[in-house]
C-alpha positions in Angstrom: 43.9 15.9 0.7 42.8 13.3 -1.8 39.1 13.4 -2.7 36.5 12.4 -5.3 35.6 15.7 -6.8 32.4 16.7 -8.6 32.9 19.9 -10.7 29.5 19.8 -12.6 26.2 18.0 -12.3 27.1 15.6 -15.1 26.8 12.3 -13.4 29.2 9.5 -12.2 31.4 9.5 -15.3 32.4 13.1 -14.8 33.7 12.5 -11.2 37.5 12.3 -10.8 40.1 11.8 -8.1 41.8 15.1 -7.2 43.4 17.2 -4.6 41.6 19.7 -2.4 42.6 21.8 0.5 41.9 20.3 3.9 38.6 21.5 5.3 38.5 23.5 8.6 36.1 22.8 11.4 34.2 25.9 12.4 31.9 26.5 15.4 29.6 23.6 16.0 31.5 21.4 13.5 33.7 18.3 13.6 36.5 17.3 11.2 36.9 13.6 10.7 39.8 11.8 9.2 37.8 9.4 7.0 38.7 5.7 7.0 35.6 4.4 5.2 32.8 6.0 3.1 29.6 4.3 2.1 28.3 4.7 -1.4 24.6 5.4 -1.7 21.9 5.9 -4.3 21.6 9.5 -3.0 25.2 10.1 -4.0 24.4 9.1 -7.6 21.5 11.4 -7.8 23.3 14.4 -6.3 26.2 14.3 -8.7 23.7 14.2 -11.6 21.7 17.2 -10.3 18.7 15.0 -9.7 18.4 15.3 -6.0 16.3 17.9 -4.1 19.4 19.8 -3.0 22.5 20.9 -5.0 25.7 21.7 -3.2 27.9 24.5 -4.4 30.5 23.4 -7.0 33.0 21.9 -6.7 32.1 19.5 -4.0 32.9 16.0 -2.7 30.1 13.4 -2.8 29.5 10.9 -0.1 26.9 11.2 2.6 28.1 8.6 5.2 31.5 8.0 6.6 33.4 6.7 9.6 36.9 7.5 11.0 38.8 9.4 13.6 38.0 12.9 14.9 41.0 15.2 14.0 39.5 18.6 15.1 36.5 20.1 16.8 35.0 23.5 16.6 33.9 25.8 19.4 30.9 24.5 21.3 31.4 20.8 20.5 31.5 18.8 23.7 30.2 15.2 23.0 33.2 14.1 20.9 36.9 14.8 21.2 40.0 14.5 19.0 40.9 10.9 18.7 37.4 9.5 19.1 36.2 6.8 16.7 33.0 8.2 15.0 30.5 7.8 12.3 28.9 10.8 10.6 26.3 11.7 7.9 26.0 14.8 5.9 24.7 15.7 2.4 28.2 15.5 0.9 31.9 15.3 1.8 32.5 11.7 2.7 34.6 10.5 -0.3 37.7 12.4 0.9 40.5 11.9 3.3 38.9 14.5 5.6 35.3 15.6 6.1 33.8 18.4 8.1 30.2 17.9 9.4 27.8 19.5 11.8 28.4 18.1 15.3 24.9 16.9 15.7 25.5 14.3 12.9 28.5 12.7 14.6 28.1 9.7 16.9 30.7 7.6 18.7 31.4 4.1 17.3 32.1 1.4 19.8 35.5 -0.3 19.6 33.9 -3.6 18.6 32.5 -2.1 15.4 34.9 -1.6 12.5 35.0 1.5 10.3 33.4 -0.3 7.3 30.4 -1.2 9.3 30.5 2.2 11.0 30.2 3.9 7.6 27.4 1.6 6.4 25.1 1.8 9.4 24.1 5.4 10.2 21.9 6.3 7.2 20.6 2.8 6.5 19.7 1.8 10.0 18.8 5.4 10.9 16.3 5.4 8.2 14.9 2.0 9.0 14.7 2.7 12.7 13.1 6.1 12.2 10.5 4.8 9.7 9.6 1.6 11.4 9.7 2.6 15.1 9.1 6.4 15.2 6.8 6.8 12.2 5.0 3.4 11.7 5.1 2.1 15.3 5.7 -1.4 13.9 4.7 -4.0 16.5 5.6 -7.7 17.1 3.3 -10.0 15.2 2.5 -7.5 12.5 3.4 -8.2 8.8 6.0 -5.9 7.1 6.7 -5.9 3.4 10.1 -4.4 2.3 10.7 -3.6 -1.3 14.3 -3.3 -2.6 15.0 -5.7 0.2 18.6 -6.6 -0.8 19.8 -3.0 -0.8 21.5 -1.4 2.2 18.4 0.3 3.5 16.2 -2.7 2.8 18.4 -5.1 4.7 18.5 -2.7 7.6 14.7 -2.6 7.6 14.6 -6.4 7.7 17.1 -6.5 10.6 15.2 -3.8 12.6 11.8 -5.5 12.0 13.3 -8.9 13.0 14.4 -7.4 16.3 10.9 -6.0 16.9 9.3 -9.5 16.3 7.5 -8.6 13.0 6.9 -11.1 10.2 9.0 -9.8 7.3 8.1 -10.4 3.6 11.0 -9.2 1.4 10.6 -8.1 -2.2 13.6 -8.1 -4.6 14.5 -8.4 -8.2 16.0 -11.9 -8.5 16.1 -15.2 -6.6 19.7 -14.5 -5.6 18.7 -11.2 -4.0 15.8 -12.8 -2.3 18.2 -15.3 -0.8 20.3 -12.4 0.6 17.1 -11.0 2.2 16.3 -14.4 3.8 19.8 -14.6 5.1 19.3 -11.3 6.8 16.1 -12.6 8.6 13.2 -12.2 6.2 10.6 -14.9 6.7 9.4 -14.9 3.1 10.8 -13.4 -0.1 9.2 -12.6 -3.4 11.1 -12.1 -6.7 8.7 -9.5 -8.1 10.4 -9.4 -11.5 9.6 -13.0 -12.1 6.7 -13.7 -9.8 3.2 -12.1 -9.5 3.6 -9.7 -6.5 -0.1 -9.3 -5.8 -0.8 -13.1 -5.7 2.3 -13.8 -3.6 1.5 -11.1 -1.0 -2.1 -12.4 -0.7 -0.8 -15.9 -0.2 1.8 -14.9 2.4 -0.7 -12.9 4.4 -3.6 -15.3 4.1 -5.5 -12.7 2.1 -5.4 -10.1 4.8 -2.8 -7.8 3.3 0.2 -6.0 4.7 0.3 -4.1 8.0 3.3 -1.9 7.1 5.0 -1.4 3.7 8.5 -0.1 3.7 8.9 1.0 0.0 12.3 2.0 -1.4 11.3 1.3 -5.1 8.2 3.3 -6.0 6.7 2.8 -9.4 4.7 -0.4 -10.1 5.7 -2.0 -6.8 4.1 0.9 -4.8 1.0 0.8 -7.0 0.5 -2.9 -6.4 1.1 -2.8 -2.6 -1.2 0.3 -2.2 -4.1 -2.0 -3.0 -3.0 -4.7 -0.6 -2.7 -2.8 2.6 -4.5 -4.3 5.7 -7.0 -2.4 7.7 -5.2 0.4 9.8 -2.0 -0.2 7.9 0.9 2.2 7.4 2.6 2.8 4.0 6.1 4.3 4.2 7.5 5.9 1.1 11.3 5.7 1.6 12.7 6.2 -1.9 12.1 5.7 -5.6 14.9 3.4 -6.9 12.8 2.6 -9.9 13.0 6.2 -11.1 9.3 6.6 -11.0 7.6 8.6 -8.2 4.2 7.0 -7.8 0.8 8.6 -7.3 -1.9 7.3 -5.1 -5.7 7.1 -5.6 -6.9 8.4 -2.2 -9.9 6.1 -2.1 -7.5 3.3 -1.3 -6.4 4.6 2.2 -9.9 5.8 2.8 -11.5 2.4 2.3 -8.8 0.5 4.3 -8.3 3.3 6.9 -4.6 3.1 6.3 -2.0 5.9 6.5 0.7 7.1 4.2 3.5 8.3 6.4 6.5 10.4 5.2 9.9 9.2 6.5 12.6 11.8 5.6 15.3 10.7 8.0 17.8 13.4 6.9 15.4 16.2 7.7 14.6 14.6 11.1 18.3 14.6 11.9 18.5 18.3 11.2 15.3 19.2 13.0 15.6 16.9 16.0 19.4 16.6 16.5 19.3 15.3 20.1 16.7 12.7 19.4 18.4 11.5 16.3 21.8 11.3 17.9 20.4 9.3 20.8 18.8 6.9 18.3 22.1 6.5 16.5 23.9 5.8 19.7 21.3 3.1 20.6 21.7 1.6 17.1 25.5 1.3 17.5 25.1 -0.2 21.0 22.8 -2.9 19.5 25.3 -3.5 16.6 28.1 -3.9 19.2 26.2 -6.4 21.3 24.8 -8.4 18.4 21.2 -7.4 18.8 21.4 -5.9 15.3 23.4 -7.7 12.7 24.4 -5.6 9.7 25.5 -7.5 6.6 29.2 -6.9 6.1 29.7 -4.4 3.3 31.8 -4.9 0.2 34.9 -2.8 0.6 36.6 -1.3 -2.5 39.7 0.9 -2.8 39.1 4.6 -3.2 40.1 4.5 -6.8 37.2 2.1 -7.6 34.5 4.6 -6.7 33.1 4.8 -10.3 32.6 1.0 -10.4 30.9 1.0 -7.1 28.5 3.8 -8.0 27.7 2.2 -11.4 26.7 -1.0 -9.6 24.3 1.0 -7.4 22.7 2.7 -10.4 22.3 -0.7 -12.1 20.9 -2.1 -8.8 23.5 -4.8 -8.8 24.8 -4.3 -5.3 23.6 -6.3 -2.3 23.9 -4.5 1.0 26.4 -1.6 1.2 29.5 -0.9 -0.9 32.1 1.0 1.1 35.2 2.8 -0.1 38.4 2.4 2.0 39.6 6.0 2.2 42.4 6.1 4.7 45.7 5.3 2.9 47.3 3.9 6.0 44.8 1.0 6.3 
């Protein structure tokens, strides 16, 4: 099969298209003929050896994909050969075939295309888990989303819109702020060119933020940590800035706010039935229009390097997806 292959933890530029043997689905596993694979920041970190886990070499990067089930292992009952599915795993998506644990596979409604199917599971799974399960975001509360024009940031805006929260988006340019507004953000702040502290105080009437969904870390986290409302919830999602922040613990003490971890991938592995039910509910909402993912940019498989570079440079808005299946 054709695949993007990582033979050493040397970053994006060392990746290459190659041929690998078709993977075989073992007990409790599903093989998917991949039609679309989403590109993510996590992929760029894994191939550079900068993520918390390192697959055995060589491996295929790509954590989210969608396609058709071509084989199931013993014990798999919730999907069958021929089903349209989406799946997430630590790696394997940027190939014509991918084998994943059965608990990470969810059916995709006919109304949802494969490009959307590949771009939804990790982005909307993370947003839903963080905002609903971990933060308990309620209608009428104020949510601040950093990195709001990225795939996970846009998903958070969409989930929060559906919950009835007031969304303040933070992004690195006016153009990216406009993308966040199009997704449903009520306000947007260009925190590269505007003073974040002053703008957040203006938008909240001096009260501060009920929930912070932070994908950036660094200076953005440091600023918002001082602007949380009483009984707020701060959600560290990722560190796209490259800087893992620290927190002065007198801040949550004085405001009685919580810092709540939101590692969606670990939740999927530890609570497979709950997470799959959540994924099914998300796809139902996408199919009926209750959730409205931004259509991803679709690139041919051979353009994987360009797509990953744009993610590293933080130039992408929403998801970038590779078209994998050569018949489409």
